[in-house]
N, C-alpha and C positions, 0 to 999 in steps of 0.2 A: 504494500500500500504506500503510495506516494504521500509524503507529509513534509511540510515546511513549517518551522517554528522560529519566529523572530524573537529577539530579546535585545536588551541594551539601551532601550529608550529611557527617557527621563527628562528632568528639567535642567537647563544649563543657561548660563548668562551669555549675552552676545559676545562673540569672539572666542567662545569656548569650543570644546571638542567632545565628540561622542563616537564610540565604535559600536555599530549594530552588528549582530550576529544572526545568521539564519541556518539553523541546524537542519540538515536534509536527511530523510530516511526514505527507503524504497528505490533509490537509484544513486549513482555516483555523481557527485557535484562536478567532477572533472569531465564527465562525458556529455554534459548538457549545456546549452546556452542558458545562463542564469541572469536575471534582471532584478533591479531595484526600482521601486516606484514610490510615490507618496501621494497622499490626499489630504489637503488642508480643508478645514471646515467650510462647507458651502461651495467647494470647488470639485472639479472632476479629478479623478486619479491621473497622475502624470508620470511618464517615464523619466528615470534619472540616470541609470547606468546599466551597462551590459558587460558581462564577462563571458567570452567564448571559450570553448574547450581548449583551444590552442593557446589561450592566454591573452588574446587581443581584448582590449577594453574600449568602450565607447561611452561618452557622457553627453548629457544634455547641456545646454548653455548654462543653466542654473547650477549644475554640479561641477562643471569643468573648472579645474584649478583649486577646488576646495574639497571635493569628495574623491575617495579612492576605493574602488571595488577590488576585492581579492578573495582568495579562497585557501583553505587548508584541506588538502586532499585526505590526509590521515584522519582528520576530525570530521570529514565530510560536511564542512561548514563554509558558508559564504559570509563575507564581511562587507561592511560599508564604513570606512573611516570618514568622518565628517569633521572638518576643521573650519575655523573662522565662521562659526555659525551666526546666523542673522535671525531676527524675529520672524522674517518671512519664511524661514525654514520650518516653522512650527507646523506639524502635520502628523498623520499616521503613516508610518513607513512599512512597506510591504516588500517581500521578496517573491519571486515567481520563477517557476520552471517554464521556460518559453514553450517547449514542445508540448507539454501536457496542459499548459495554461493553469497549472495548480498554483494557488496563492496560499501564503501563510495568513495568520490571523491579524498580523500587524502589530506594531509597537509605537507608542506615542512618543513624540519628541516635542518638547516645549522650550522655546528660546525666549527668555524674558529677563529683564533686569528687575 
């Protein structure tokens, strides 16, 4: 059974950092295209970053230069390192297996002073 479980969200001040984790079960994270998305209150869910099996990474304009997607194949876990956080980064963050379109339950990130 494919399952994705995010964690690592929380409250942080502007300029701070968080690292989100997405523990994967049911398949190998290294074999699949994995993506991160977020959904702010009253907004549509939007794409942030992609990590391909070969290691290529792709970022949205809002993530580029501040967010880094990576994975630990031994832990079968996807990560999103978020630096220089801004209040507009406040959202629920989701990971997704692109092929099966399976989503995790999301983790809240609040950026506020």
